[in-house]
C-alpha positions as CSV (number, residue, x, y, z in Angstrom):
1,M,-43.6,5.0,39.7
2,E,-47.1,6.1,38.9
3,E,-48.6,4.4,35.9
4,R,-49.1,6.6,32.9
5,S,-52.3,7.1,31.1
6,I,-52.7,6.2,27.5
7,A,-52.7,9.9,26.7
8,A,-49.3,10.2,28.4
9,V,-48.0,7.2,26.5
10,V,-49.0,8.8,23.2
11,A,-47.4,12.1,24.3
12,A,-44.2,10.3,25.1
13,A,-44.2,8.6,21.8
14,R,-44.8,11.9,20.0
15,A,-41.8,13.4,21.9
16,M,-39.7,10.6,20.5
17,T,-40.5,11.6,17.0
18,G,-38.9,15.0,17.6
19,K,-42.0,16.7,16.3
20,P,-44.7,18.7,18.2
21,A,-48.0,17.1,19.2
22,R,-50.8,17.2,16.7
23,A,-54.5,17.5,17.0
24,S,-54.9,14.0,15.5
25,D,-53.1,12.6,18.6
26,H,-56.3,13.2,20.5
27,D,-58.2,11.0,18.0
28,L,-55.7,8.2,18.5
29,V,-56.0,8.4,22.3
30,E,-59.8,8.3,22.1
31,W,-59.7,5.3,19.8
32,F,-57.5,3.5,22.3
33,K,-59.9,4.2,25.1
34,E,-62.8,2.9,23.0
35,Q,-60.8,-0.4,22.8
36,E,-60.5,-0.4,26.6
37,V,-56.8,0.5,26.4
38,S,-56.7,3.4,28.9
39,S,-53.3,2.9,30.7
40,E,-49.7,2.1,30.0
41,Q,-50.2,-1.4,31.4
42,D,-53.1,-2.0,29.0
43,F,-50.9,-0.8,26.1
44,L,-48.0,-3.0,27.0
45,K,-50.2,-6.0,27.1
46,L,-51.5,-5.7,23.6
47,S,-51.2,-8.9,21.7
48,E,-49.3,-9.1,18.4
49,S,-52.5,-9.5,16.4
50,A,-54.2,-6.6,18.3
51,W,-51.2,-4.4,17.5
52,S,-51.7,-5.0,13.8
53,F,-55.1,-3.3,14.0
54,V,-53.7,-0.1,15.6
55,K,-52.4,1.1,12.2
56,H,-56.1,1.6,11.2
57,A,-56.8,3.9,14.1
58,P,-57.6,7.6,13.4
59,G,-54.5,9.8,13.9
60,A,-52.1,6.8,13.6
61,S,-49.3,8.2,11.5
62,L,-46.4,6.0,10.5
63,V,-43.8,7.9,12.5
64,L,-46.0,8.0,15.6
65,L,-46.7,4.3,15.2
66,D,-43.0,3.5,15.0
67,A,-42.4,5.4,18.2
68,L,-45.3,3.7,20.0
69,D,-44.0,0.3,18.8
70,H,-40.6,1.2,20.2
71,L,-42.2,1.7,23.6
72,R,-43.8,-1.7,23.3
73,Q,-40.5,-3.4,22.3
74,T,-38.7,-2.0,25.4
75,R,-41.0,-3.8,27.8
76,P,-39.3,-6.3,30.0
77,K,-40.3,-9.6,28.3
78,E,-38.1,-12.1,26.8
79,K,-40.9,-13.9,25.0
80,L,-43.1,-12.1,22.5
81,T,-46.3,-14.0,21.9
82,D,-49.9,-13.6,21.2
83,K,-50.8,-16.9,22.7
84,N,-49.8,-16.0,26.3
85,S,-50.9,-12.4,26.1
86,E,-53.2,-11.4,29.0
87,G,-53.9,-8.0,27.6
88,P,-57.0,-6.6,25.8
89,I,-57.7,-8.0,22.3
90,L,-59.1,-5.4,19.9
91,P,-62.4,-6.1,18.2
92,G,-62.1,-8.7,15.4
93,S,-58.4,-9.4,16.3
94,K,-58.7,-13.0,17.6
95,S,-55.3,-14.5,16.7
96,V,-54.9,-16.6,13.6
97,V,-51.1,-16.3,13.6
98,E,-48.8,-16.3,16.7
99,M,-45.2,-15.3,17.2
100,E,-42.6,-16.2,19.7
101,V,-39.0,-15.1,20.0
102,H,-36.5,-17.3,21.8
103,G,-33.0,-15.8,21.6
104,F,-32.0,-15.6,18.0
105,I,-34.9,-17.8,16.8
106,G,-38.3,-16.5,15.8
107,I,-41.3,-19.0,15.6
108,I,-44.4,-18.1,13.7
109,T,-47.3,-20.4,14.1
110,M,-50.5,-20.5,11.9
111,C,-53.3,-21.4,14.4
112,N,-56.5,-21.0,12.4
113,E,-57.3,-24.7,12.3
114,S,-61.1,-24.2,11.9
115,K,-60.3,-22.7,8.5
116,R,-57.5,-25.2,7.8
117,N,-55.1,-22.3,7.9
118,A,-56.4,-20.9,4.7
119,L,-54.3,-18.1,3.4
120,S,-56.8,-15.3,3.6
121,Q,-55.8,-11.7,3.1
122,R,-55.8,-11.2,6.9
123,V,-53.6,-14.3,7.5
124,C,-51.2,-13.2,4.8
125,D,-51.0,-9.7,6.1
126,E,-50.4,-11.0,9.7
127,L,-47.7,-13.4,8.5
128,S,-45.9,-10.6,6.6
129,A,-46.1,-8.3,9.7
130,L,-44.8,-11.0,12.0
131,L,-41.9,-11.8,9.7
132,D,-40.9,-8.1,9.9
133,R,-41.3,-8.1,13.7
134,C,-39.1,-11.2,14.0
135,C,-36.4,-9.3,12.1
136,A,-36.9,-6.2,14.2
137,A,-36.4,-8.4,17.3
138,G,-32.9,-9.4,15.9
139,V,-33.6,-13.1,15.1
140,R,-31.1,-15.0,12.9
141,V,-33.6,-17.6,11.6
142,V,-37.4,-17.9,11.5
143,I,-39.4,-21.1,11.8
144,L,-42.8,-21.1,10.0
145,R,-45.1,-23.9,11.2
146,S,-48.7,-24.8,12.0
147,S,-50.1,-25.8,15.4
148,P,-48.9,-29.3,16.4
149,G,-51.2,-32.2,15.5
150,V,-53.0,-30.6,12.5
151,K,-54.0,-32.8,9.5
152,V,-53.7,-29.8,7.1
153,W,-50.7,-27.5,7.4
154,S,-52.5,-25.0,5.1
155,S,-55.3,-25.4,2.6
156,G,-53.8,-22.6,0.4
157,H,-55.1,-19.3,-1.0
158,D,-58.6,-18.6,0.4
159,V,-61.0,-18.7,-2.6
160,R,-63.5,-16.7,-0.4
161,D,-61.2,-13.7,-0.8
162,F,-61.5,-13.7,-4.6
163,K,-63.4,-10.5,-5.8
164,R,-65.5,-9.9,-8.8
165,V,-65.2,-6.9,-11.2
166,D,-68.3,-5.4,-9.6
167,G,-66.9,-5.7,-6.1
168,S,-69.1,-8.6,-5.1
169,N,-67.6,-11.7,-3.4
170,A,-66.7,-15.1,-4.9
171,Q,-70.0,-16.7,-4.0
172,S,-72.1,-14.2,-5.9
173,F,-72.5,-16.6,-8.7
174,G,-73.2,-15.3,-12.2
175,K,-73.2,-11.6,-11.2
176,S,-69.8,-10.6,-12.5
177,K,-66.5,-12.0,-13.8
178,F,-63.5,-12.4,-11.4
179,Q,-60.8,-9.9,-10.8
180,D,-57.2,-11.2,-11.0
181,P,-56.2,-11.6,-7.3
182,L,-52.6,-12.3,-8.0
183,S,-51.3,-8.9,-8.8
184,C,-48.2,-7.5,-7.3
185,E,-50.3,-5.7,-4.7
186,D,-52.1,-8.9,-3.5
187,S,-51.4,-9.8,0.1
188,F,-50.5,-13.4,-0.9
189,V,-48.1,-12.3,-3.5
190,K,-46.5,-9.9,-1.1
191,L,-46.1,-12.6,1.5
192,L,-44.3,-14.9,-1.0
193,D,-42.0,-12.0,-1.9
194,R,-41.4,-11.2,1.8
195,I,-40.4,-14.8,2.6
196,R,-38.0,-15.0,-0.3
197,N,-36.4,-11.6,0.4
198,L,-36.3,-11.8,4.2
199,P,-32.7,-11.1,5.3
200,V,-32.7,-14.3,7.5
201,P,-33.4,-17.9,6.5
202,V,-36.9,-19.3,6.9
203,I,-37.4,-22.9,7.9
204,G,-40.7,-24.5,7.0
205,S,-41.7,-27.1,9.6
206,I,-44.4,-29.0,7.7
207,E,-46.9,-31.3,9.5
208,G,-49.9,-32.4,7.6
209,T,-51.0,-31.9,4.0
210,V,-50.2,-28.8,2.0
211,W,-52.5,-27.5,-0.7
212,G,-52.5,-24.9,-3.5
213,G,-50.8,-21.6,-2.7
214,A,-49.4,-23.0,0.6
215,T,-47.1,-25.2,-1.5
216,D,-45.8,-22.0,-3.0
217,I,-45.1,-20.7,0.5
218,C,-43.0,-23.9,1.0
219,A,-41.2,-23.3,-2.3
220,C,-40.2,-19.9,-1.0
221,C,-38.9,-21.1,2.3
222,D,-35.1,-21.7,2.5
223,V,-35.3,-25.1,4.3
224,L,-38.1,-27.6,4.7
225,I,-38.6,-30.3,7.2
226,A,-41.6,-32.7,6.8
227,T,-43.1,-35.8,8.4
228,P,-44.0,-39.1,6.6
229,Q,-47.6,-38.0,6.5
230,T,-46.9,-34.7,4.7
231,S,-47.8,-34.2,1.0
232,F,-47.7,-31.3,-1.3
233,A,-50.2,-30.4,-4.1
234,I,-50.6,-27.3,-6.3
235,T,-54.2,-27.2,-7.4
236,P,-55.1,-24.3,-9.8
237,A,-56.2,-26.7,-12.6
238,K,-58.8,-28.2,-10.3
239,I,-60.5,-24.8,-9.8
240,G,-59.9,-23.4,-13.3
241,L,-57.6,-20.8,-11.7
242,P,-54.7,-19.4,-13.8
243,Y,-51.4,-19.1,-11.9
244,N,-49.2,-16.1,-12.4
245,H,-45.7,-16.2,-13.9
246,S,-43.7,-15.3,-10.8
247,G,-45.5,-18.0,-8.8
248,M,-44.7,-20.7,-11.3
249,S,-41.0,-19.5,-11.3
250,H,-40.8,-20.3,-7.6
251,F,-41.4,-24.0,-8.4
252,I,-39.1,-24.1,-11.5
253,Q,-36.3,-22.9,-9.3
254,V,-36.6,-25.7,-6.7
255,M,-38.1,-28.6,-8.6
256,P,-37.3,-30.6,-11.8
257,L,-39.4,-29.2,-14.7
258,H,-41.3,-32.5,-15.4
259,I,-42.4,-32.7,-11.7
260,V,-43.6,-29.1,-11.9
261,K,-45.6,-29.9,-15.0
262,W,-47.2,-33.0,-13.5
263,M,-48.1,-31.2,-10.3
264,F,-49.7,-28.2,-12.2
265,F,-51.4,-30.3,-14.9
266,S,-52.9,-32.8,-12.6
267,G,-53.3,-31.1,-9.2
268,E,-52.3,-34.4,-7.6
269,P,-50.2,-34.4,-4.5
270,I,-46.6,-35.7,-4.2
271,S,-45.6,-37.5,-1.0
272,A,-43.0,-36.4,1.5
273,D,-40.7,-39.2,0.2
274,Q,-41.1,-38.0,-3.4
275,A,-40.4,-34.4,-2.2
276,L,-37.2,-35.6,-0.5
277,Q,-36.0,-37.5,-3.6
278,I,-36.3,-34.4,-5.8
279,G,-34.7,-32.2,-3.2
280,F,-37.8,-30.1,-2.4
281,V,-37.6,-31.0,1.3
282,N,-34.4,-31.3,3.4
283,D,-35.4,-33.9,5.9
284,I,-38.3,-36.2,6.9
285,V,-38.7,-37.1,10.6
286,P,-41.5,-38.8,12.6
287,M,-44.2,-36.5,13.7
288,E,-43.1,-36.7,17.4
289,R,-39.6,-35.5,16.4
290,L,-40.5,-32.7,14.1
291,E,-40.3,-29.9,16.6
292,K,-37.0,-31.1,18.0
293,R,-35.4,-31.6,14.6
294,T,-36.6,-28.2,13.4
295,Q,-35.2,-26.6,16.6
296,E,-31.8,-28.4,16.0
297,M,-31.6,-27.0,12.4
298,A,-32.6,-23.5,13.6
299,D,-29.9,-23.6,16.3
300,I,-27.3,-24.5,13.8
301,I,-28.2,-21.6,11.5
302,A,-28.5,-19.2,14.4
303,S,-25.0,-20.1,15.6
304,R,-23.4,-19.2,12.3
305,A,-22.0,-15.7,11.4
306,P,-25.2,-13.7,10.7
307,L,-23.7,-11.3,8.2
308,V,-22.4,-14.2,6.1
309,V,-25.8,-16.0,6.3
310,H,-27.6,-12.8,5.2
311,L,-25.2,-12.4,2.3
312,L,-25.4,-16.1,1.3
313,K,-29.2,-16.0,1.2
314,R,-29.2,-12.9,-1.0
315,Q,-26.5,-14.3,-3.3
316,L,-28.3,-17.6,-3.7
317,L,-31.6,-15.9,-4.5
318,C,-30.0,-13.6,-7.1
319,M,-28.0,-16.4,-8.7
320,S,-30.9,-18.9,-8.9
321,P,-32.0,-19.2,-12.5
322,Q,-35.3,-17.3,-13.1
323,P,-37.2,-17.7,-16.3
324,S,-37.3,-14.5,-18.4
325,L,-40.0,-13.5,-20.9
326,T,-39.8,-11.4,-24.0
327,P,-42.3,-8.5,-24.1
328,E,-44.2,-10.4,-26.8
329,V,-44.5,-13.6,-24.8
330,F,-45.4,-11.6,-21.7
331,E,-48.3,-10.0,-23.5
332,E,-49.4,-13.3,-25.0
333,L,-49.5,-14.9,-21.5
334,H,-51.2,-11.9,-20.0
335,E,-54.0,-12.1,-22.6
336,K,-54.5,-15.8,-21.9
337,R,-54.7,-15.1,-18.2
338,K,-57.3,-12.5,-18.7
339,K,-59.3,-14.9,-20.8
340,T,-59.1,-17.6,-18.2
341,W,-60.2,-15.3,-15.4
342,S,-63.3,-14.3,-17.3
343,S,-64.0,-17.9,-18.5
344,N,-67.1,-20.0,-17.7
345,D,-64.7,-22.7,-16.5
346,M,-63.4,-20.4,-13.8
347,E,-67.0,-19.8,-12.7
348,E,-67.7,-23.5,-12.7
349,G,-64.6,-24.3,-10.7
350,V,-65.4,-21.8,-8.0
351,Q,-69.1,-22.9,-7.8
352,A,-67.9,-26.5,-7.6
353,F,-65.5,-25.6,-4.8
354,F,-68.3,-24.0,-2.7
355,S,-70.7,-26.8,-3.5
356,K,-68.1,-29.4,-2.6
357,R,-68.6,-31.3,-5.9
358,P,-66.4,-32.2,-8.8
359,P,-66.3,-29.4,-11.5
360,H,-67.4,-30.0,-15.1
361,F,-65.1,-28.0,-17.3
362,R,-66.1,-27.3,-20.9
363,G,-63.0,-25.4,-22.1
364,N,-64.7,-22.0,-22.6
């Protein structure tokens, strides 16, 4: 069979939508060609990370993208992965997160070790997208992990992504106060919500230390497996950063209250053994057995009745006690958060972070 051009691929996808071709389809074809994607073979070899950038292409409507994605999903490959992709990588799309699907098990790997797997907007968006893609591939359980051998599983929410009121970046010291990055539209907040509400269980395979917002990701996973070298720290008080109500509730649901208080007040880590004692992690295994043990637990879940597991996850989430706030208390806490975001201590904490020195907080 003669290989189709990228124009023919787009035309085939458009036909799948049941709607006539549009002038904007030409813009999408030209954009693909600019990225050196000119044939069906080029298109089918797009990496997972590269595909996430296609949605920004001119003429890329949601319906048409769904049809194009369906064409990609029907390619004859049992393993979906960025790591082994030989196809073209779009500009700026070097993979920071990878996905594999083996039968009913999806594996998502954070592989941005040079940045200590910091949870930047891009990383959070890619993680959320790959969680959705795992579900679309029909998996019954997802494993979330870092690359083997790392010392830091994730350093947490990327401070470099914090924006100031005037639009400048976090390192523009003294120019403007900070915006609150933890609104419901924040990529990190959306990721936490996606993990909690994913229809299938998420197993966190934790090797290395876990810091800040990455500990919140662990709190949102359904099962955690760690190594003896693992530790967990939640560090907003070290930076002068206020934590939002929904984020704190994740910890209260899975940890004793006094442990949560100590972790937030001090910013000090707890060990894997401590985490096991309080029920935060399910198992601790030697580093060399982590992958095998994680696979064993994933296999067990994948072998169970999927509809029942879906229901159980949803039931347990809905039945878990969640702190509620009266309107008056909510307004009070909101005002305190606003004050903290615009405080001198917040500025000092961020400056100290970038300067790699201890902060000197003054309480104003």
